[in-house]
PDB file of N, H, CA, C and O in Angstrom:
ATOM      1  N   MET A   1      60.973  60.770  45.044  1.00  0.00           N
ATOM      2  CA  MET A   1      59.501  61.134  45.144  1.00  0.00           C
ATOM      3  C   MET A   1      58.827  59.802  45.653  1.00  0.00           C
ATOM      4  O   MET A   1      59.060  58.715  45.125  1.00  0.00           O
ATOM      5  N   PRO A   2      57.969  59.972  46.725  1.00  0.00           N
ATOM      6  CA  PRO A   2      57.299  58.810  47.297  1.00  0.00           C
ATOM      7  C   PRO A   2      56.223  58.294  46.293  1.00  0.00           C
ATOM      8  O   PRO A   2      55.646  59.034  45.496  1.00  0.00           O
ATOM      9  N   MET A   3      56.009  56.953  46.408  1.00  0.00           N
ATOM     10  H   MET A   3      56.478  56.352  47.055  1.00  0.00           H
ATOM     11  CA  MET A   3      54.962  56.346  45.606  1.00  0.00           C
ATOM     12  C   MET A   3      53.589  56.649  46.209  1.00  0.00           C
ATOM     13  O   MET A   3      53.412  56.579  47.425  1.00  0.00           O
ATOM     14  N   ARG A   4      52.645  56.977  45.379  1.00  0.00           N
ATOM     15  H   ARG A   4      52.788  57.034  44.391  1.00  0.00           H
ATOM     16  CA  ARG A   4      51.295  57.198  45.796  1.00  0.00           C
ATOM     17  C   ARG A   4      50.486  55.924  45.742  1.00  0.00           C
ATOM     18  O   ARG A   4      50.636  55.122  44.820  1.00  0.00           O
ATOM     19  N   PRO A   5      49.612  55.733  46.745  1.00  0.00           N
ATOM     20  CA  PRO A   5      48.823  54.572  46.737  1.00  0.00           C
ATOM     21  C   PRO A   5      47.857  54.538  45.669  1.00  0.00           C
ATOM     22  O   PRO A   5      47.330  55.582  45.283  1.00  0.00           O
ATOM     23  N   ILE A   6      47.555  53.303  45.110  1.00  0.00           N
ATOM     24  H   ILE A   6      47.983  52.455  45.423  1.00  0.00           H
ATOM     25  CA  ILE A   6      46.571  53.118  44.017  1.00  0.00           C
ATOM     26  C   ILE A   6      45.152  53.358  44.660  1.00  0.00           C
ATOM     27  O   ILE A   6      44.821  52.781  45.696  1.00  0.00           O
ATOM     28  N   ASN A   7      44.388  54.178  44.038  1.00  0.00           N
ATOM     29  H   ASN A   7      44.657  54.646  43.197  1.00  0.00           H
ATOM     30  CA  ASN A   7      43.035  54.389  44.594  1.00  0.00           C
ATOM     31  C   ASN A   7      41.997  54.291  43.426  1.00  0.00           C
ATOM     32  O   ASN A   7      40.798  54.460  43.651  1.00  0.00           O
ATOM     33  N   ASN A   8      42.458  54.026  42.225  1.00  0.00           N
ATOM     34  H   ASN A   8      43.431  53.889  42.042  1.00  0.00           H
ATOM     35  CA  ASN A   8      41.502  53.872  41.146  1.00  0.00           C
ATOM     36  C   ASN A   8      41.826  52.572  40.401  1.00  0.00           C
ATOM     37  O   ASN A   8      42.881  52.455  39.777  1.00  0.00           O
ATOM     38  N   LEU A   9      40.953  51.643  40.467  1.00  0.00           N
ATOM     39  H   LEU A   9      40.096  51.738  40.973  1.00  0.00           H
ATOM     40  CA  LEU A   9      41.142  50.360  39.795  1.00  0.00           C
ATOM     41  C   LEU A   9      39.949  50.160  38.867  1.00  0.00           C
ATOM     42  O   LEU A   9      38.877  50.731  39.069  1.00  0.00           O
ATOM     43  N   SER A  10      40.164  49.329  37.842  1.00  0.00           N
ATOM     44  H   SER A  10      41.035  48.865  37.678  1.00  0.00           H
ATOM     45  CA  SER A  10      38.994  48.871  36.997  1.00  0.00           C
ATOM     46  C   SER A  10      39.195  47.443  36.633  1.00  0.00           C
ATOM     47  O   SER A  10      40.330  46.975  36.538  1.00  0.00           O
ATOM     48  N   TYR A  11      38.111  46.735  36.425  1.00  0.00           N
ATOM     49  H   TYR A  11      37.190  47.116  36.502  1.00  0.00           H
ATOM     50  CA  TYR A  11      37.988  45.322  36.085  1.00  0.00           C
ATOM     51  C   TYR A  11      37.090  45.206  34.915  1.00  0.00           C
ATOM     52  O   TYR A  11      35.911  45.550  35.004  1.00  0.00           O
ATOM     53  N   HIS A  12      37.595  44.736  33.828  1.00  0.00           N
ATOM     54  H   HIS A  12      38.552  44.457  33.756  1.00  0.00           H
ATOM     55  CA  HIS A  12      36.740  44.687  32.545  1.00  0.00           C
ATOM     56  C   HIS A  12      36.240  46.035  32.247  1.00  0.00           C
ATOM     57  O   HIS A  12      35.131  46.162  31.728  1.00  0.00           O
ATOM     58  N   GLY A  13      36.962  47.045  32.533  1.00  0.00           N
ATOM     59  H   GLY A  13      37.863  46.942  32.956  1.00  0.00           H
ATOM     60  CA  GLY A  13      36.539  48.414  32.262  1.00  0.00           C
ATOM     61  C   GLY A  13      35.513  49.093  33.202  1.00  0.00           C
ATOM     62  O   GLY A  13      35.082  50.225  32.982  1.00  0.00           O
ATOM     63  N   ILE A  14      35.165  48.373  34.209  1.00  0.00           N
ATOM     64  H   ILE A  14      35.514  47.454  34.388  1.00  0.00           H
ATOM     65  CA  ILE A  14      34.257  48.825  35.218  1.00  0.00           C
ATOM     66  C   ILE A  14      35.092  49.358  36.456  1.00  0.00           C
ATOM     67  O   ILE A  14      35.933  48.644  37.001  1.00  0.00           O
ATOM     68  N   PRO A  15      34.823  50.619  36.862  1.00  0.00           N
ATOM     69  CA  PRO A  15      35.593  51.110  37.988  1.00  0.00           C
ATOM     70  C   PRO A  15      35.256  50.401  39.330  1.00  0.00           C
ATOM     71  O   PRO A  15      34.096  50.125  39.636  1.00  0.00           O
ATOM     72  N   VAL A  16      36.297  50.129  40.091  1.00  0.00           N
ATOM     73  H   VAL A  16      37.240  50.354  39.842  1.00  0.00           H
ATOM     74  CA  VAL A  16      36.160  49.472  41.332  1.00  0.00           C
ATOM     75  C   VAL A  16      36.694  50.367  42.448  1.00  0.00           C
ATOM     76  O   VAL A  16      37.866  50.746  42.446  1.00  0.00           O
ATOM     77  N   ARG A  17      35.841  50.692  43.382  1.00  0.00           N
ATOM     78  H   ARG A  17      34.889  50.384  43.383  1.00  0.00           H
ATOM     79  CA  ARG A  17      36.258  51.658  44.494  1.00  0.00           C
ATOM     80  C   ARG A  17      37.109  50.954  45.460  1.00  0.00           C
ATOM     81  O   ARG A  17      36.958  49.759  45.714  1.00  0.00           O
ATOM     82  N   LEU A  18      38.041  51.729  46.019  1.00  0.00           N
ATOM     83  H   LEU A  18      38.164  52.700  45.812  1.00  0.00           H
ATOM     84  CA  LEU A  18      38.890  51.159  47.175  1.00  0.00           C
ATOM     85  C   LEU A  18      38.664  52.000  48.427  1.00  0.00           C
ATOM     86  O   LEU A  18      38.376  53.194  48.352  1.00  0.00           O
ATOM     87  N   ARG A  19      38.799  51.349  49.573  1.00  0.00           N
ATOM     88  H   ARG A  19      39.033  50.379  49.634  1.00  0.00           H
ATOM     89  CA  ARG A  19      38.834  52.032  50.806  1.00  0.00           C
ATOM     90  C   ARG A  19      40.078  51.489  51.522  1.00  0.00           C
ATOM     91  O   ARG A  19      40.004  50.375  52.040  1.00  0.00           O
ATOM     92  N   GLY A  20      41.171  52.169  51.587  1.00  0.00           N
ATOM     93  H   GLY A  20      41.231  53.074  51.167  1.00  0.00           H
ATOM     94  CA  GLY A  20      42.361  51.564  52.138  1.00  0.00           C
ATOM     95  C   GLY A  20      42.811  50.410  51.226  1.00  0.00           C
ATOM     96  O   GLY A  20      43.041  50.553  50.025  1.00  0.00           O
ATOM     97  N   ALA A  21      42.914  49.280  51.887  1.00  0.00           N
ATOM     98  H   ALA A  21      42.727  49.164  52.862  1.00  0.00           H
ATOM     99  CA  ALA A  21      43.369  48.017  51.132  1.00  0.00           C
ATOM    100  C   ALA A  21      42.104  47.183  50.803  1.00  0.00           C
ATOM    101  O   ALA A  21      42.278  46.061  50.327  1.00  0.00           O
ATOM    102  N   MET A  22      40.939  47.604  51.003  1.00  0.00           N
ATOM    103  H   MET A  22      40.797  48.515  51.390  1.00  0.00           H
ATOM    104  CA  MET A  22      39.729  46.849  50.777  1.00  0.00           C
ATOM    105  C   MET A  22      39.028  47.277  49.429  1.00  0.00           C
ATOM    106  O   MET A  22      38.798  48.457  49.164  1.00  0.00           O
ATOM    107  N   LEU A  23      38.702  46.209  48.589  1.00  0.00           N
ATOM    108  H   LEU A  23      38.888  45.251  48.804  1.00  0.00           H
ATOM    109  CA  LEU A  23      37.960  46.480  47.396  1.00  0.00           C
ATOM    110  C   LEU A  23      36.481  46.443  47.620  1.00  0.00           C
ATOM    111  O   LEU A  23      35.996  45.708  48.481  1.00  0.00           O
ATOM    112  N   ASN A  24      35.760  47.218  46.865  1.00  0.00           N
ATOM    113  H   ASN A  24      36.154  47.815  46.166  1.00  0.00           H
ATOM    114  CA  ASN A  24      34.305  47.209  46.985  1.00  0.00           C
ATOM    115  C   ASN A  24      33.774  46.013  46.211  1.00  0.00           C
ATOM    116  O   ASN A  24      33.864  45.963  44.985  1.00  0.00           O
ATOM    117  N   LEU A  25      33.229  45.069  46.926  1.00  0.00           N
ATOM    118  H   LEU A  25      33.156  45.109  47.923  1.00  0.00           H
ATOM    119  CA  LEU A  25      32.823  43.777  46.394  1.00  0.00           C
ATOM    120  C   LEU A  25      31.529  43.951  45.474  1.00  0.00           C
ATOM    121  O   LEU A  25      31.276  43.166  44.560  1.00  0.00           O
ATOM    122  N   THR A  26      30.800  44.960  45.772  1.00  0.00           N
ATOM    123  H   THR A  26      31.005  45.598  46.514  1.00  0.00           H
ATOM    124  CA  THR A  26      29.559  45.157  44.893  1.00  0.00           C
ATOM    125  C   THR A  26      30.046  45.670  43.529  1.00  0.00           C
ATOM    126  O   THR A  26      29.520  45.281  42.486  1.00  0.00           O
ATOM    127  N   ASP A  27      31.048  46.540  43.553  1.00  0.00           N
ATOM    128  H   ASP A  27      31.475  46.857  44.400  1.00  0.00           H
ATOM    129  CA  ASP A  27      31.655  46.947  42.240  1.00  0.00           C
ATOM    130  C   ASP A  27      32.226  45.793  41.467  1.00  0.00           C
ATOM    131  O   ASP A  27      32.091  45.743  40.245  1.00  0.00           O
ATOM    132  N   MET A  28      32.900  44.803  42.188  1.00  0.00           N
ATOM    133  H   MET A  28      33.010  44.844  43.181  1.00  0.00           H
ATOM    134  CA  MET A  28      33.408  43.596  41.589  1.00  0.00           C
ATOM    135  C   MET A  28      32.293  42.758  40.992  1.00  0.00           C
ATOM    136  O   MET A  28      32.464  42.223  39.896  1.00  0.00           O
ATOM    137  N   TRP A  29      31.142  42.617  41.674  1.00  0.00           N
ATOM    138  H   TRP A  29      31.004  43.051  42.564  1.00  0.00           H
ATOM    139  CA  TRP A  29      30.050  41.892  41.204  1.00  0.00           C
ATOM    140  C   TRP A  29      29.544  42.532  39.941  1.00  0.00           C
ATOM    141  O   TRP A  29      29.266  41.816  38.979  1.00  0.00           O
ATOM    142  N   ARG A  30      29.405  43.871  39.886  1.00  0.00           N
ATOM    143  H   ARG A  30      29.630  44.452  40.668  1.00  0.00           H
ATOM    144  CA  ARG A  30      28.971  44.514  38.695  1.00  0.00           C
ATOM    145  C   ARG A  30      29.924  44.236  37.504  1.00  0.00           C
ATOM    146  O   ARG A  30      29.484  43.972  36.385  1.00  0.00           O
ATOM    147  N   ALA A  31      31.191  44.303  37.776  1.00  0.00           N
ATOM    148  H   ALA A  31      31.549  44.517  38.685  1.00  0.00           H
ATOM    149  CA  ALA A  31      32.165  44.106  36.742  1.00  0.00           C
ATOM    150  C   ALA A  31      32.172  42.608  36.251  1.00  0.00           C
ATOM    151  O   ALA A  31      32.616  42.320  35.139  1.00  0.00           O
ATOM    152  N   ALA A  32      31.706  41.741  37.048  1.00  0.00           N
ATOM    153  H   ALA A  32      31.345  41.975  37.951  1.00  0.00           H
ATOM    154  CA  ALA A  32      31.551  40.330  36.644  1.00  0.00           C
ATOM    155  C   ALA A  32      30.273  40.104  35.863  1.00  0.00           C
ATOM    156  O   ALA A  32      30.011  38.949  35.527  1.00  0.00           O
ATOM    157  N   GLY A  33      29.481  41.058  35.551  1.00  0.00           N
ATOM    158  H   GLY A  33      29.694  41.996  35.823  1.00  0.00           H
ATOM    159  CA  GLY A  33      28.279  40.931  34.753  1.00  0.00           C
ATOM    160  C   GLY A  33      27.045  40.792  35.536  1.00  0.00           C
ATOM    161  O   GLY A  33      26.034  40.380  34.968  1.00  0.00           O
ATOM    162  N   ARG A  34      27.025  41.106  36.835  1.00  0.00           N
ATOM    163  H   ARG A  34      27.846  41.441  37.296  1.00  0.00           H
ATOM    164  CA  ARG A  34      25.814  41.041  37.729  1.00  0.00           C
ATOM    165  C   ARG A  34      25.198  39.693  37.739  1.00  0.00           C
ATOM    166  O   ARG A  34      23.986  39.612  37.536  1.00  0.00           O
ATOM    167  N   PRO A  35      25.938  38.572  37.963  1.00  0.00           N
ATOM    168  CA  PRO A  35      25.268  37.314  38.029  1.00  0.00           C
ATOM    169  C   PRO A  35      24.130  37.231  39.031  1.00  0.00           C
ATOM    170  O   PRO A  35      24.321  37.532  40.209  1.00  0.00           O
ATOM    171  N   GLU A  36      22.944  36.827  38.579  1.00  0.00           N
ATOM    172  H   GLU A  36      22.789  36.583  37.622  1.00  0.00           H
ATOM    173  CA  GLU A  36      21.753  36.858  39.504  1.00  0.00           C
ATOM    174  C   GLU A  36      21.926  35.898  40.625  1.00  0.00           C
ATOM    175  O   GLU A  36      21.466  36.161  41.736  1.00  0.00           O
ATOM    176  N   ASN A  37      22.619  34.710  40.365  1.00  0.00           N
ATOM    177  H   ASN A  37      22.992  34.496  39.462  1.00  0.00           H
ATOM    178  CA  ASN A  37      22.760  33.768  41.423  1.00  0.00           C
ATOM    179  C   ASN A  37      23.792  34.111  42.478  1.00  0.00           C
ATOM    180  O   ASN A  37      24.021  33.331  43.402  1.00  0.00           O
ATOM    181  N   ARG A  38      24.435  35.306  42.342  1.00  0.00           N
ATOM    182  H   ARG A  38      24.248  35.940  41.591  1.00  0.00           H
ATOM    183  CA  ARG A  38      25.461  35.678  43.260  1.00  0.00           C
ATOM    184  C   ARG A  38      25.311  37.211  43.640  1.00  0.00           C
ATOM    185  O   ARG A  38      26.267  37.987  43.636  1.00  0.00           O
ATOM    186  N   ARG A  39      24.095  37.544  43.947  1.00  0.00           N
ATOM    187  H   ARG A  39      23.319  36.914  43.950  1.00  0.00           H
ATOM    188  CA  ARG A  39      23.715  38.901  44.324  1.00  0.00           C
ATOM    189  C   ARG A  39      24.347  39.280  45.683  1.00  0.00           C
ATOM    190  O   ARG A  39      24.394  38.448  46.589  1.00  0.00           O
ATOM    191  N   PRO A  40      24.819  40.501  45.826  1.00  0.00           N
ATOM    192  CA  PRO A  40      25.472  40.925  47.111  1.00  0.00           C
ATOM    193  C   PRO A  40      24.537  40.743  48.323  1.00  0.00           C
ATOM    194  O   PRO A  40      25.012  40.442  49.419  1.00  0.00           O
ATOM    195  N   ALA A  41      23.206  40.921  48.142  1.00  0.00           N
ATOM    196  H   ALA A  41      22.820  41.165  47.252  1.00  0.00           H
ATOM    197  CA  ALA A  41      22.363  40.764  49.224  1.00  0.00           C
ATOM    198  C   ALA A  41      22.288  39.328  49.811  1.00  0.00           C
ATOM    199  O   ALA A  41      21.908  39.109  50.962  1.00  0.00           O
ATOM    200  N   ASP A  42      22.682  38.359  48.931  1.00  0.00           N
ATOM    201  H   ASP A  42      22.992  38.537  47.997  1.00  0.00           H
ATOM    202  CA  ASP A  42      22.732  36.947  49.326  1.00  0.00           C
ATOM    203  C   ASP A  42      24.083  36.596  50.042  1.00  0.00           C
ATOM    204  O   ASP A  42      24.192  35.498  50.587  1.00  0.00           O
ATOM    205  N   TRP A  43      25.041  37.435  50.054  1.00  0.00           N
ATOM    206  H   TRP A  43      24.952  38.328  49.611  1.00  0.00           H
ATOM    207  CA  TRP A  43      26.319  37.092  50.616  1.00  0.00           C
ATOM    208  C   TRP A  43      26.206  36.862  52.135  1.00  0.00           C
ATOM    209  O   TRP A  43      26.921  36.040  52.708  1.00  0.00           O
ATOM    210  N   LEU A  44      25.332  37.575  52.738  1.00  0.00           N
ATOM    211  H   LEU A  44      24.751  38.243  52.272  1.00  0.00           H
ATOM    212  CA  LEU A  44      25.238  37.444  54.243  1.00  0.00           C
ATOM    213  C   LEU A  44      24.552  36.097  54.654  1.00  0.00           C
ATOM    214  O   LEU A  44      24.589  35.712  55.823  1.00  0.00           O
ATOM    215  N   ALA A  45      23.973  35.443  53.738  1.00  0.00           N
ATOM    216  H   ALA A  45      23.943  35.756  52.789  1.00  0.00           H
ATOM    217  CA  ALA A  45      23.302  34.118  54.041  1.00  0.00           C
ATOM    218  C   ALA A  45      24.288  32.995  53.991  1.00  0.00           C
ATOM    219  O   ALA A  45      24.013  31.885  54.446  1.00  0.00           O
ATOM    220  N   LEU A  46      25.469  33.291  53.424  1.00  0.00           N
ATOM    221  H   LEU A  46      25.692  34.193  53.054  1.00  0.00           H
ATOM    222  CA  LEU A  46      26.469  32.184  53.262  1.00  0.00           C
ATOM    223  C   LEU A  46      27.166  31.990  54.696  1.00  0.00           C
ATOM    224  O   LEU A  46      27.255  32.885  55.536  1.00  0.00           O
ATOM    225  N   GLU A  47      27.632  30.721  54.839  1.00  0.00           N
ATOM    226  H   GLU A  47      27.560  29.993  54.157  1.00  0.00           H
ATOM    227  CA  GLU A  47      28.310  30.416  56.127  1.00  0.00           C
ATOM    228  C   GLU A  47      29.648  30.995  56.124  1.00  0.00           C
ATOM    229  O   GLU A  47      30.382  30.858  57.102  1.00  0.00           O
TER     230      GLU A  47
END
């Protein structure tokens, strides 16, 4: 029987969506407690 790919993950009990081999980073931010100084909208400003 072939192995099925993992498509449901959780981090600290918070579901993290996957698209192929990529994790949803916004879901990871939520699972990390939504730190205000690391909002996803600010990620594009980083070098």
